[in-house]
C-alpha positions as CSV (number, residue, x, y, z in Angstrom):
1,M,0.1,-0.3,0.1
2,K,2.9,2.6,1.1
3,H,4.7,1.5,-2.2
4,A,1.3,2.4,-4.1
5,F,0.7,5.5,-2.7
6,L,4.3,6.6,-3.3
7,A,4.3,5.8,-6.8
8,S,0.6,7.9,-7.0
9,T,1.9,10.4,-5.7
10,L,4.0,11.5,-8.3
11,V,0.8,12.6,-10.1
12,A,0.8,16.2,-10.0
13,G,1.2,19.0,-12.4
14,L,3.9,22.2,-13.6
15,A,3.7,25.9,-14.7
16,L,4.4,28.2,-17.5
17,C,5.6,31.6,-18.1
18,V,8.9,33.3,-19.7
19,S,9.7,36.2,-21.9
20,A,10.3,35.7,-25.5
21,S,12.9,37.2,-27.6
22,A,11.6,38.9,-30.9
23,T,13.2,36.7,-33.0
24,A,12.1,33.5,-31.9
25,P,10.2,32.1,-28.4
26,V,11.9,31.1,-25.8
27,P,10.4,27.9,-24.1
28,A,9.2,28.1,-20.8
29,P,10.6,26.4,-18.4
30,L,8.2,24.0,-16.7
31,L,6.1,23.3,-20.1
32,G,7.0,20.5,-21.9
33,R,7.4,16.5,-21.2
34,W,9.4,15.4,-18.2
35,A,10.5,11.7,-17.0
36,V,11.3,10.7,-13.3
37,D,14.6,9.1,-12.5
38,T,12.8,5.9,-11.3
39,S,16.7,4.8,-9.6
40,R,16.1,7.7,-7.1
41,L,12.7,7.1,-5.7
42,P,12.6,6.4,-2.3
43,M,11.2,3.2,-2.5
44,A,12.5,-0.9,-2.7
45,P,13.9,-1.0,-7.0
46,E,11.1,-3.8,-7.0
47,A,8.2,-1.6,-6.1
48,R,9.3,1.2,-8.3
49,P,6.9,2.1,-11.2
50,K,8.6,0.9,-14.6
51,S,8.2,5.1,-15.6
52,V,6.6,8.3,-14.5
53,T,5.7,11.4,-17.4
54,I,4.4,14.5,-17.2
55,G,3.8,16.4,-19.6
56,F,2.3,20.0,-19.0
57,A,1.3,22.8,-21.4
58,D,-0.7,26.0,-21.8
59,A,-4.3,26.0,-21.3
60,G,-4.8,29.4,-22.6
61,K,-6.9,31.6,-19.9
62,N,-3.9,31.8,-17.3
63,A,-4.6,28.0,-16.7
64,L,-2.4,24.5,-17.4
65,T,-2.8,21.4,-18.8
66,V,-1.3,18.3,-17.0
67,D,-0.7,15.3,-18.6
68,V,0.3,12.5,-16.0
69,T,1.0,8.5,-17.1
70,I,2.4,6.4,-14.9
71,V,3.4,2.3,-15.2
72,D,3.5,0.7,-12.0
73,A,6.1,-1.9,-11.5
74,A,3.0,-4.4,-12.6
75,G,2.4,-2.7,-15.9
76,G,-0.7,-0.9,-15.0
77,V,-1.5,2.5,-16.1
78,I,-2.5,5.3,-14.2
79,H,-3.2,8.2,-16.7
80,S,-4.8,11.6,-15.5
81,K,-5.0,14.7,-17.4
82,N,-6.7,17.9,-16.6
83,D,-6.7,21.7,-16.8
84,T,-5.9,23.9,-13.8
85,P,-6.1,27.5,-13.4
86,L,-2.7,29.2,-11.9
87,D,-4.8,31.6,-9.8
88,G,-4.7,29.1,-6.8
89,T,-8.5,28.2,-7.0
90,A,-9.5,24.6,-6.8
91,A,-10.1,22.8,-9.9
92,A,-11.4,19.0,-10.3
93,V,-9.1,16.0,-11.2
94,T,-9.6,13.0,-12.9
95,G,-7.7,9.5,-13.2
96,S,-5.5,10.1,-10.1
97,P,-5.3,7.9,-7.3
98,E,-4.1,10.3,-4.8
99,A,-6.2,13.6,-5.8
100,D,-9.3,14.4,-6.9
101,S,-8.7,18.6,-6.5
102,A,-5.5,20.8,-7.3
103,A,-4.6,24.8,-6.7
104,L,-1.6,25.6,-8.5
105,E,0.3,29.0,-8.1
106,H,3.3,30.2,-10.0
107,P,5.4,32.6,-8.0
108,Q,8.3,32.3,-10.8
109,P,8.7,31.2,-14.1
110,N,10.3,28.3,-13.0
111,V,8.2,27.0,-10.1
112,L,5.7,25.9,-9.3
113,V,3.6,25.2,-6.0
114,M,0.7,23.0,-6.1
115,G,-1.7,21.8,-3.6
116,L,-3.7,18.3,-3.5
117,S,-6.5,16.9,-1.8
118,K,-8.6,13.9,-2.0
119,G,-12.4,13.9,-0.7
120,G,-12.2,17.1,1.1
121,V,-8.9,15.8,3.0
122,P,-5.3,17.2,1.9
123,A,-3.1,15.1,0.1
124,S,-0.2,16.8,-0.4
125,T,1.9,19.6,-1.5
126,R,4.3,19.8,-3.9
127,V,6.9,22.3,-5.4
128,Y,8.3,22.0,-9.0
129,T,11.6,23.7,-9.8
130,A,13.1,23.1,-13.4
131,A,16.8,24.2,-13.4
132,P,18.4,27.2,-15.2
133,D,19.6,25.1,-18.2
134,G,15.5,24.1,-18.5
135,K,16.9,20.0,-19.0
136,T,16.4,18.8,-15.3
137,M,13.7,19.7,-12.8
138,T,12.8,18.5,-8.7
139,E,9.8,17.8,-7.0
140,I,9.4,18.1,-3.5
141,V,6.3,16.7,-2.2
142,S,5.3,17.7,1.4
143,Y,3.1,15.1,3.0
144,F,2.2,13.2,5.7
145,D,3.1,9.5,6.6
146,N,1.4,6.1,7.8
147,Q,1.7,7.8,11.2
148,G,0.2,11.0,11.0
149,R,4.0,13.0,11.1
150,P,4.9,15.7,8.1
151,A,7.5,14.4,5.6
152,M,8.8,15.1,2.3
153,R,10.8,13.7,-0.6
154,T,12.3,15.2,-3.7
155,H,12.0,13.7,-7.0
156,Y,14.3,13.8,-9.7
157,F,13.0,14.3,-13.4
158,T,14.9,14.8,-17.2
159,R,13.1,16.5,-20.3
160,T,12.0,14.5,-22.7
161,P,11.5,15.5,-26.1
């Protein structure tokens, strides 16, 4: 159960915004597709998901499309795709075993803060930060463990084509 929870908590989201040059647009630091480094997940190797990918796209009207696919250790697929405003208001989440509601804030071009809940109960808070070179990203997850104590973990992502 704990391993399934850890894998499911990877379902998440990211942000946008960066200025563009006059000749060519500069990609927003957090937009695009990202893959988690499963070898660095804080769980036994046999329990780790086979893959986790997160896609982030501008949904227009100050909102973000979050598209997450997790292939678990047994080969099962979990997929979630939602549009969420970037103004901190809650929006419905579908397809996620961890959350049915999310709120996003985008305080800096390379940072996104996300709050998730399920059934009206807080699930986790996440802070996504893209590296200056735009090739890697970290996700810091703050949650409550099975004993009700606050805990944190970090996931490491690389940009994919």
